[in-house]
N, C-alpha and C positions, 0 to 999 in steps of 0.2 A: 539480803534475799536476791537470788539469781534473777536475771532479767525475765526469764520465762515464767517464774512464779509471780513476779510483779504484773506481767501481762495477763496471766491467768486470773489474778485478783481483779484486774480491770474488767475482764470479760465476765467474770462472775457477778460483778457489780452491775454491769450492763444488763445481765439477765434479769436482775431485780428491777432495774429502771424500766425495762421493757414490760415486765409484768405489771408494774405500777401504771404504766401508760395504757396498757390494755384494759386494766380495771377502770380507769377513768372513762375510756371510750366505750367500753362494754361492761356496765356495772354488774351484769349477770354472770360474768366470767368466773369459772371454778378452776383453780390451778393445781397442777400435778407437781412435776419436778422440773428443775431448770439448771442443769449442770453446764460446766465448761467442757467444750470439745475442741478438737484440733482446729485452730484458726478462729475459733469463736465460741458460740454458746447457743443453747436453745431453751425454750420453755414449752411444756405441754399444758394446753389450756382447753377447757370444755366450754363451747359457746353454742348459742341457739342457731347460728348459721355459719356457713363456711366463710373464711376470710378471703377477700379479694386483693388483687395487686394494689388497688386504691386504698384499701384498709392498711396494708403494710406501709404505704407512704404516710398515712395519717399517724400510725403508731411511731414511725421513725421520727416524724416532725415533733411529736409530743415528747419523745425521748430527748431530743436536742434541747427543747425548751427546759426540760427538767435539769439537764446537765448544766445549763447556764444559771440555775438557781442556787448553786452551791449547797445542795441538800446534804445533810450529814447522814451517815450510816450509824445508827445508834443500836448497840447490842445490849440485850438484857437476858437474864436467866430466869427460868420459871419451872416449877414442878410439871411433870408430864400431865397430871390431871388438870392443872390450871391451864395448860396449853390446849388441852382437848376442849375445855369450856370456851377459851378465847376464840379458837378457830371455828368452833361450832357456832358461836354467836355471829361470826363473820360469814356463816353459811359455806365454809370451805371444807366440804366433807371429805375430799381426797386427803387433805392434810390431817384431818381427824383420824382417818383410817390408818395413815402412816404412824401417827402417834400411838394409837391403840396397839398396833402391831409391835411397835417398839417396846411398849410397856409389858405386853403379855409374852412376847417371844424373846425379848432382850436383844443381844447383839446378833442372834441368828437371823433377825429381820433385816440386817444391814444389806445383805446381798439382794434383797427384793426391792429396796427403796429406789433403785435406779440412780441415786445421787448420793455419794458418801457424804457430801457436804450437809445433808439433812441431819446427820446424827451427832448428838452432843457427846460429851466425854463419859456420860453414864446414862443408864436407862431411867433414872429417877428424876433427872433434870435435863432440860433442853434449852438451847439458846434460840432467840428470835432477833431479827433485825428490823428496825423501823426506819423507813426512808420517806420523809414527807408524811403523806397519809397512808402509805402502804406498809403493811407488816407481813413478814414472811418467816417461816420456820427454816432455820439455817445455822450451820456451824461457823460459816465464814471461811477465811477472812474476806474483808471488803476494803475498799479505799476509805479514807477518813471522810471525804466528802466529794461530791461530783466535780469539783473544780480540777481534780486530778485526771479527769478524762477529757480528751479533746473531742468536742461534739462532732467533728468531721472525720473521726478516726474509725467509725463503724458504719455498717450498712445491714439492713435486714434483707435477706436473700430469697427465702422461699418458705412455703408452708407444706407440710406433708401430714398424712394420717398416721396415727400411732394409737394402738389399744392401750388402755390404762394397765400399767404393770406388765405389758407384753402379753396379756391374756385376751384372746379373741372373743371370749364370752363377756368381756367387760366393756365399759364405755369407750366410744371412739373419741379420741382427743385430736386436737390440731397441734402439731409441733411446729412452732415458729422458730426459724433459724436466723442467726445473724453472724456476721464476721466482724472482727475487731482487731486493731493493731495499735501501736503506740501513737502513730502519727497519720495524718491524711496521706502523705506520700507513700508510706508503707502499705496503706490500704489500696492506693492506686496501683502500686507494684503487684499486689496480690491479684488484682483483676487482670493485669497484663499477663501474669503467670497462668491464670485460668484460660485466657485466650490461647496462649501458647500450648497449654495442656490439651486443648481441644484439637489443635493441629496435629499433636503428637499421639492422639488417642490410638492405642494399639488395635482396637477393633476396626477403626477406619483404615489405618495403614496396613493392617493385616490383609484386608480385602484388596486394597490398591496394589500391594506388592505381591499378591498371590501366595501368601504364606499359609493361611489356614481358613477354614470355614466351619460353620455350625449348621445343624439341621434339627428341626423340631422333633424328629423321631429319635434323636439321641441327645436329649437335653444335658447340657453341662459336660459334653465330651467333644473335643475338637477333632475335626478332620484335617490332617496335615497334608497340604498340597506338596507337589514335588520340591518347590523352593523351600517351603517351611520344613519339610522333612530333612532336607540338607542342612538347614540351620540347626534344627533339633539335634541331628546326629553330630554336627560340629561341636556343639556344647557338650554332648554326652561323651564324645571322645576326648575333648579337652579335659573334662573332669577325670577321666581314666589316666590321662597323662600326668595330671597333678598327683593323683592318689597312689598309683601303683609304685612309683619310686619311694613313696612315703610309707611303704609297708602294708598297704591294703591288698586284700584279695577279693575278687568279685564272686558273688554267689547268686543263685536264683532259687527262690522258695515258692511254694504253692500259692495260688490266688484265693483258694477257698479252704476253710478249716471248719471242723466240728466245733460246736459251741463250747466244748470242754476246754479248748485252748483259750477262748476268750473269757471263760469263767476263771481259769487259772491266772490270767493276766489282770483280771479286774475290769476289762473293757465291757464285759457282758452287763455288769451292773452300772458302770459309769458312762458308757459310750454307745450302748446298743442302739439308741435312737438315731445315731448318725451312721449306722452301718446298713448295708443291703443284706437282708436275711433270705435264706433259701431253705425250702423244705425238700429233703431228699430221702425218699422211703421213710424210714423211722427216725432219721437223723435231722437235727436242726443245725444248719450250717450258716456261715456268714462269709461274705467276700471281704478280703482283708482291706482294712483302712490304713494300716501301717505295717512295716516290715519287722518290727522288733521281736514279736513273739516267735516268728519263724526262725530268726537268728538265734534266739535263746535255745530252741530245740536243736539247732545245728551245733551250738557250743556244747550242749549237754550230751551230744551223741557219742562222745568218746572221753577218755580220761585226759585231763589237761594238766600239764606241769607248769610250775612257775617259770621254767626255762622257755616256755612257749609264749609267755605274755610279754607285751600286749599282743592280743589277737584282734585284727581289724577286719570286719566283714563289710563289704560294700555291695549295694544292690540298686538296680534302676527299674525293676519290674513295675507294672501298673498297679495303682491303688485306687480304691473307690470309696467315696464318702457320700452319704445320702443327704446332701445339702437341699434345703427347701428351694423350690423353683424361684421364689421371690428374691433370693439373694444371689442367684447365678449372674455372673457379669464377665463376659468375654473370657479371657484366660486367667483373670485374677481370682475368680471364684468358680470352680468347676467341680464336677462329680468324679471325673476320671483324670488322673494325673500320675506322674512319676516323680520321684525324688532322687537327688544324688545322696542317697541315704547310706549311713554307715553306723556300726556299733563297735565300740572299742571295749574289749574286755581286759581289765587291768587289775593289778594288785593295789591295795590301798596306798602303798608308798609310791606308786607310779602316777597317781592322779595329777599332781602338780606338773610333772614333766609332760604328761600327755596333753593336758590342757594348754600348756605353753606351745607344744608341738602343733596342736590344732589351731591356735591363734596365728601361728606362722603361716599355715595353709590358707587361712582366711585372708590374711594380709596380702599374700601373694596373689590370690585369686581376684580379689577386688581391685588391686592395683592394675591387673591386666585389663579390667573393664573400665578403669578410670572412675571408680565409685568410692568416694570417701565413706568411712563407716564409724559407728560408735556402738558402745556396748551397754546393755542393761542386765543386771543380775536380778532374776526373779526368785523370790523366797517363798516360804511355805504358804499355800492358799488356805482358805477357810475349810475346805474339804480335802483331806489328804489320807494316804495310807501310811502305816508305820508309827513309830514313836517320835515324840518331839525331840528327844535327845539325839536320835539318829539324824533327823533333819538339821538340827543345829550343827552337828559335826560336818555334815555334807556342805552346808552353806559356808562354814568356816574355811573348809579346804578350797572351795571355789574362790573365795575372797583372797586367800593367801596365794593361790596360783595366779590370779589376775594381778595382784600386787607385785609378785616376782617377775611377771611378764612385762611390767611397766606400762600396762595399758589402762588408761582412765576409763572408769565405768560409772554408771548411775545405778543406784539401788531401786528396784521396782518391787516394793513390798507386796506379798500375797499373789504374785504373778507366776509362781512355779506351777509345774504340772502336778497332778495328784500323787505322783510317785517319786518326785524329786525336784530339787531346785534346778534352775537353768540359766544360761547366758543367752540372751537374744541379741542379735547383731543387726543394726539398722544401717542401710546405705542411703546416701543422698544422691539424687539424680541430677542431671544437667540443669534442671530448672528449680532445684532447691527442695524437692519433695523427698520425704523420708519413707523408706519401705523396709519392713521387717523381713529378713531373708534367712540368714544363718541362725542355727540354734545349736548350742552345746549343752547337753542335759546330763547331770549326774544322777545315777539311779542306784540306790541301795535296796529298793523294794522288790523289783522284778527278780534279781538274783535269789532273794528269799523265796519268792513264789515258785520259781522254776528250779530251785535247788541247784544253782550254778556254783560249781566249786573248782578249785585247782589244788594240786598237791604241792605243798611248799617245800622249801629246802630242808625243813624239819621232818619231811615225810608224813606230814599230817595234812588233812584236808582243810582248806580255808575258803571263805566266801569271796567270790570275785566281785568287783565293782564294774558296772556298765556305764559307759558314756555314750549317749545317743548324740549323733551330730549330722548336720546337713549344712552345706555352704550356700548352694543355690536356693535351697528350700525345695519347692516344686519346680520342675523344668518349665511348666506352663506359666506359672506366675513370674518366674525370672525372665522368661522370654518376653512377656508383656512389659516388664520393667525395662529391658534392654531396648525394645522397639521404641518406647517413649523416651528413654534416655538419649538414644542416638537419633531420634526422629526418623527412624528407618534407614538412615545413612550409616550403615554399619562399617566398622573398620574392615580393611581388606581381608584379614584373616577370618572374620566372621561372615562376611557377605555371602549369601547363597550363590549368587553369580558374581564373579570377580571381574570379568572383562566381557565386553561385547565387541565382536569383530563386525565392522561395517564396510562391506564392499561398495564402492561408488557405482560400479557398473557390473553387469552380468559377467563380463570377461575377467573380473577379479575374484569370482566365486571359488574357482578351483584352488587358487593360491590361498584364499582364506581358509579353505578346508584343510590344506596342508599345515598352515600356521596353527589352526586349532588343535591338530593332532600333536604338534610340538608342545604347545602350552599345556595341554591335558597331561602329556607324558611328564611334564615338569611339576605336576601336582596342582595346576590352576583350574578353576571352574570357569568355563568359557562357553559362549554360544555365538552363533552367527545370525545376524539379522539379514535374512535373505528376502525380505519383503520388497515390494516394488516402489516403496516410498522414496522420496528424495533423501539425500544424505543428511541435510539439516533436520528433517523430520525424524530420521533414525536416531540422530544424536539426541534430539529433544526427548524422544521416547525412552532412551537409555537413561537420561538424566532423571526423568520422571520415575523410573524404576530404581533410582538411586544406586546404579551400578558404578563401582569405583572407577573403572577404566573403560573408555571407548577407544577402540583401535581402528582407525579409518585406513582403508587400503585403496589406493589408486594406482595409476601406472608407475609413478615414481617410487612408491613404497614397494611395489612388486618387483621393480627392477633392482632395488637396493637391498632386497631381503629384509624389509623393515615394516614398521607400522607407525602411523601418526597417532601419537598418544594424547588423548584429551582426558581431563579429570571431570568428575561429575560437577565440580564447582565451576566449571567453565574454563579452567586454566588449560592452556595449550602447551604441552611439553615438546612439541615438534616431533620430527621423525627420529625413531630409535631403531636400531637393529633388533630383530626378534630376540636374539640372545641377550642383548642389553636390557630389553624390557623384562625378560624372564628374571634376570638377576635383580633388577630393581623391585619387581613384585615379590620375589621370594624374600628379599631383605625386609620389605614392608610387613610381610606376613610373619616373619620371624620376630620382628621387634614388637608386634602387637600394638602398634601405635593407634 
């Protein structure tokens, strides 16, 4: 079993130990679900009063006591009706509700349970685990006994509110969170990373570096300040430089469409709640939440030959999704955003080559940002369009393309979009966090719905295949990742301001102005600090703004047609001629170090 699965098993077992401890300390406790999550676990519990920080300490201490007792996790199977009676006798009515749903609705209830670990292999029989005096409905797996878990390798972190089964009309639960690792040292490293993450928080650094702001009158939509706009445009143009030589063409499509478009695509029935709707005269309209339907109309606007394929449309126009206000978070969860979006229209026998081509673009892009990546293949979800046979064919072709590309990947069962399987690509930032960015999605469904065809070599019309793809994902979210990855200290090629000229005295201002003109003409982004502060204060200010180069100018530098170059790290590169500095900076930009 891979290490992550072993760790997840420990975390799952700790969720049960936590619930058992809560039950001993609060006998009235009613339990919901308790799944494993990233870095840890949680359990939803209904109590007579809110838990306090002191309560968390007591629960944590009780958990450690239990772990030292070498309690076994004993599994048994029982019919659903027997389980209903058993959990009813324990006054655990949330568990009874889940069991009754499982019996009456079968596997269609799985999506509502909140924890796939609750469901047994069939709807007629379920598994339960007994640990000491605590019994829980669960599929497992668990550790054999608590001696496998280091009592110092976990910590309870917080409590939040959660409605039972996500329904605001239902009971208010308390969700108790914990984090857990294999060892105490790994747990301590986790909290060190948390502290580092706080320092790198893009919302904090975005304000300090003057990149963006938000206003309550435009919730979920960023205002890009001058430096942030420069940064945004640098990324936008970078992506164009990557894609245009790779055969992409840029297009722009409307922002608002009649609902007929969304009915054709299926979004009206599957995604309407996430879209901004507009009533216009007699028409029902919606602001676009994705570019793909517009690209389908473009493709269908003229006769396409097999000689034209692949056709690759790229677009960066704004998109809007009606996210609830409670989930908005800086740039990582917004209502208005743009993507480095593209759709590749290919013949079936071009799929493998195109996916390999796309993976090459992904590798090149993430290498430029120093972001290692890994892939997950998402397969058919519970709700999907089309036939199972078509889905199986699509998934097989993606697997074969990944195998031919020699790229390792993980299978993510049931995580495809409703219209096709996908490859999600996760990057790892400088402090070890994983972020999902790129997506490559194979689509057989939309070409059917939009009747997308090409004329083959046999002079007969054939159905085209669409590959949806983005590498950054949304610009907003990718910028948040980059801010935190670099802690705001961007490489020279990305930095909104690449150099700050610092005149020591007023008499050096005219020379600095001439140098600025030369640097700007060479393609560098540079400003002059003409404030009345002392030189050391100006240098400190530039370092706080994380500007890569500080160019100090005094009498000697002016006489030598030079600048004294300091790095934001504090390193002094001494005096260089202006031409030498330009050459050095241009080489740094070209290398994308």
